[in-house]
Structures are given as structure tokens and as C-alpha cells.
C-alpha positions as CSV (number, residue, x, y, z in Angstrom):
1,R,28.3,7.5,-14.8
2,L,27.3,8.3,-18.4
3,L,23.9,6.7,-17.8
4,I,23.3,8.5,-14.6
5,S,24.3,11.9,-16.0
6,S,21.7,11.4,-18.8
7,F,18.8,10.8,-16.4
8,T,15.9,13.2,-16.3
9,D,14.9,14.7,-13.0
10,D,12.1,12.1,-12.6
11,Q,14.5,9.2,-13.4
12,M,17.1,10.5,-11.0
13,E,14.6,10.8,-8.2
14,R,13.4,7.2,-8.8
15,Y,17.0,6.0,-8.9
16,E,17.9,7.7,-5.7
17,T,14.8,6.3,-4.0
18,F,15.8,2.8,-5.2
19,R,19.3,3.3,-3.8
20,R,18.0,4.4,-0.4
21,A,15.5,1.6,-0.1
22,N,16.7,-1.4,1.8
23,I,15.4,-4.6,3.4
24,S,16.3,-5.1,7.0
25,R,19.1,-7.6,7.3
26,G,18.0,-8.5,10.8
27,G,14.5,-9.3,9.5
28,V,16.0,-11.4,6.7
29,K,18.2,-13.3,9.1
30,K,15.3,-14.0,11.4
31,L,13.1,-15.2,8.6
32,A,15.9,-17.3,7.0
33,N,16.7,-18.8,10.4
34,A,13.1,-19.8,10.9
35,V,12.8,-21.3,7.5
36,L,16.2,-23.1,7.4
37,N,16.3,-24.0,11.1
38,Q,19.9,-22.8,11.2
39,S,21.6,-19.5,11.4
40,I,23.0,-17.7,8.3
41,T,26.0,-15.5,7.9
42,N,25.8,-11.7,7.3
43,N,27.0,-12.2,3.7
44,V,24.1,-14.6,3.0
45,A,21.7,-12.1,4.6
46,V,23.1,-9.3,2.4
47,A,22.6,-11.5,-0.7
48,I,19.1,-12.5,0.3
49,S,18.1,-8.9,0.9
50,G,19.5,-7.9,-2.4
51,F,17.6,-10.6,-4.3
52,S,14.5,-9.6,-2.3
53,K,14.9,-6.0,-3.3
54,V,15.1,-6.9,-7.0
55,F,12.1,-9.2,-6.7
56,M,10.0,-6.6,-5.0
57,G,11.0,-4.1,-7.7
58,E,9.9,-6.5,-10.4
59,V,6.5,-7.1,-8.8
60,I,6.0,-3.3,-8.3
61,E,6.9,-2.5,-11.9
62,R,4.4,-5.2,-13.0
63,A,1.8,-3.7,-10.7
64,L,2.4,-0.2,-12.2
65,D,1.8,-1.8,-15.7
66,V,-1.4,-3.3,-14.4
67,Q,-2.4,0.0,-13.0
68,R,-1.8,1.8,-16.3
69,R,-3.8,-0.9,-18.1
70,I,-6.8,-0.8,-15.7
71,D,-6.8,3.0,-15.1
72,P,-5.3,4.7,-18.2
73,Q,-3.9,8.2,-17.8
74,D,-6.0,11.1,-18.7
75,P,-5.0,12.1,-22.3
76,L,-6.0,15.7,-21.7
77,N,-3.8,16.0,-18.6
78,P,-0.7,13.8,-19.1
79,Y,1.1,15.6,-16.2
80,A,-1.5,14.8,-13.6
81,P,0.1,13.1,-10.5
82,P,-0.1,9.3,-10.6
83,T,-2.7,7.6,-8.4
84,P,-1.3,5.3,-5.7
85,L,-1.0,1.5,-6.3
86,L,-4.0,-0.3,-4.9
87,P,-4.0,-3.8,-3.5
88,E,-5.8,-5.2,-6.5
89,H,-2.9,-3.9,-8.8
90,I,-0.4,-5.8,-6.6
91,R,-2.5,-8.9,-6.5
92,E,-2.9,-9.0,-10.3
93,A,0.8,-8.4,-10.7
94,W,1.6,-11.3,-8.4
95,R,-0.9,-13.5,-10.3
96,L,0.8,-12.6,-13.6
97,Y,4.3,-13.2,-12.1
98,K,3.2,-16.7,-10.9
99,Q,1.7,-17.4,-14.3
100,E,5.0,-16.5,-16.0
101,I,7.0,-18.6,-13.5
102,A,4.8,-21.6,-14.3
103,L,6.3,-21.6,-17.8
104,V,9.7,-22.6,-16.3
105,P,10.2,-26.4,-16.4
106,A,9.5,-28.1,-13.1
107,A,12.3,-29.2,-10.9
108,H,11.2,-32.8,-11.1
109,W,12.4,-32.9,-14.7
110,R,16.0,-32.6,-13.6
111,R,17.5,-35.9,-12.4
112,A,21.0,-36.1,-11.0
113,G,23.4,-38.9,-11.5
114,G,22.3,-39.7,-15.1
115,Q,19.3,-41.6,-13.9
116,G,15.8,-41.2,-15.3
117,D,14.7,-40.0,-18.6
118,G,17.8,-38.0,-19.6
119,R,16.1,-34.6,-19.4
120,M,18.5,-33.3,-16.8
121,F,19.0,-29.8,-18.1
122,R,15.5,-29.0,-19.6
């Protein structure tokens, strides 16, 4: 509550927008059923939609950073309304996200049962 009470008007509006946004659980269940070839429970659908919301937020924040880098704000008018995100901003954000994820060790390094090269937790 202390954090929310210290928000500026702009931050409060962004927070309220984030809270109102949701991902359809029906759509999540339909997609998960198609991918997994089995039905999922409502609790799993809620978890997947929550993770998806956070993932989409990360990609959008990265796209906003890309937008600021490509189209810097006018220094003479810092209060000008922001321009909308363009598809190239989102594509570049996705490329950067995949590049960052590539730094994580590959799954084939982890070997179960103590077999292999001993690099189970790298």
C-alpha cells in the first residue's frame, strides 16, 4: 500500500491498466489442450495466463526501450505524447529477448540419474 500511495498519476494509470488487462483463460485452455493433447485444469490455465501476462509485459517494456533508442524524445518538448509502438519495435524486442535467452545453458547439458558428464546443474 505504501508503494501504491507514492505512485504519480501516470504510474497509477499504468498500474491500473496492468491490473485490468487479462488473457482469456478459455483461449489459454484451448491452446494448451492443442499443444499438450490433453485437457488442463482451471488452476493451470490461471497460472499459464499469469505467466503469459508477465512475459508480454517484458516484451512490451523491451519494445518501449527499443522505441526510445530508435526515436528519441524531442528534448524541446519532453511532455509530447508518446508515439505508438510499431511492429519493428516489437520485432526488435523479440530478437533481443531471444538473444538474451540464448545465453542460458541448453537443456541437453542437464543429465538425470548421474549419467553423462556430471554437468547436471549448469
